[in-house]
C-alpha positions, 0 to 999 in steps of 0.5 A: 919207306915201307910199312908193316902192320903193327904187331902187338907182340913186339915192343916199340923198341923191338920194332924199330930195331927191326926196322933199322937193321932191315933199312940198314941192310937194304940200303947197304946192298943197293948203295952202288945203284943209289951212287950211279943214280945220284951221279947220273942226276947231277951230271958229274960223269958226263964224258966219262961213262953212261949207264949204271954198269959202266958208271959204277965200274968207272968209279971202281977203277979210279977211286976204288971199290970202297967209293961205291959205297960213298955216302952210305954211312950218312944214309944208314946214320939218318934211318933211326931219327927219320923213322921216329919223326916219320912215325910220329908225324904219321900218327899226328896227321892220321888223327887230323884226317880221321872223321867223327866216326873214326874213319879215314879214307884211302886218299887221306891215309895216303896224304898222312904218309906222304906228309909224315915222310915230307916232315921227317925229310925236312928235319933230317934234311941236312944229312940228305945234303951231306950224303950227296956231297959225299957221293960226289967227291972224289975219294982220292982228293976229297973235300969232306973227311966225313959226316961231321967234317962235311957239316962244319965245313958247309956251315962255315963256308956257305952258311946255315941255310946251304944245309937246306938248299933244295928242300923246297923240292921235298914239298913240291915232289910230295904231290906227284908222289901222293897222286902215284900211291893213290893211282896204284892202290885204288887199282890194285883189285883190278890188277889182281882181280880180287879183294885186297884183304885176301892178297898173298905175301907175294902180292903185297911185296909186288904191290910195294914194288909197283907203288915204288916205281910209280911214285919214284917215276912221277916224282923224279924230276923234283928229285933231279933238281934237288940233287943238283942244288944239294951238290952245287957249291962254288967252294967245291972243284968245278962247283960240285961237278954239276953240268948246268949253271942255274940260279934257282929252282925254276931256272934249274928246271928250265936249263935242264930241259933247255940243254938235255930236253924234257927227258933230261929230267928223268936222267938216272931213273934206270938205276933208281928203278933197278934197286927197288926190287932188291932194296924191298926184298932184302928190307922185308926179308930182314925185317921178318927174320928179326921179328922171328927172333924177337917173338921167339924171345918173347915166347910166342913161337917155338923157333926163330926159324918158323912161325909155329906158335908156342903151344898154350900161349895166348897170341893177343897178350902184349909182351909185358902181360905175357911176362907178368903171367909167367912170373905169377906162380902156378897154383899148387893142387 
């Protein structure tokens, strides 16, 4: 999940709402690519279609256009609790990694972000598993009617622990993710031939996309195995459509390599990479637009269509302080 520099001119609820709306729009826009990624990972489309475009077209023709957004509602639903847990965890880890001089290294900062993401994923993991199950099912003959029906059905048929099937891959995938982040951010000044504090908005956007591409490529095999474990169930048609049989995490890795070769661990990477630019593009532009609306509402800028500052307003004041000043009657001469 992208992060933004904290702006004290927004309240906590305003920042959360901006991030939530930005995440919801970006997830919804790239949902068809997420669907083709998961279908490729699990192997349910083998023999039907290859490639993101052909796969999406096949789903459209057989299940209708609405099927391209299967599971997107659950993905959007988990945004707010996931963001809250991630933010709280990140602050705790930053405090833990900060030394006596109130300094934190770049590696420690990246580790704090990765660990926070891992904690939030574990806490909200059942929603991720249910999203995978909803993506896998045929909308013409659905096994689950929605989020709550899926939750209760999985709990009753497979037990509570089934909702956490594959969660260990979240822990294992955090290490290549952190290594990839560090690799990118340690070389940004060499890539752009300049200091990081002078990067333009376009450069920062490119950096986020580059970091996402590298980290997701490195951690993709762990996500692949996780998806197969999430989708597999003896209570679903064709055992969830998984293309291989396995007995656990290690065996799943081995069976993929044995049947598809080492590159089989990266099946579905193409649509996953294709969604990076539109995902972060929509996320950043939506966040900035929502931010301007709240800055205008709080009285810091003259219009939500620009960042032109309101004359005579101290931009260092927090919203509550600015409201208190406005309430204070001006002295009469």
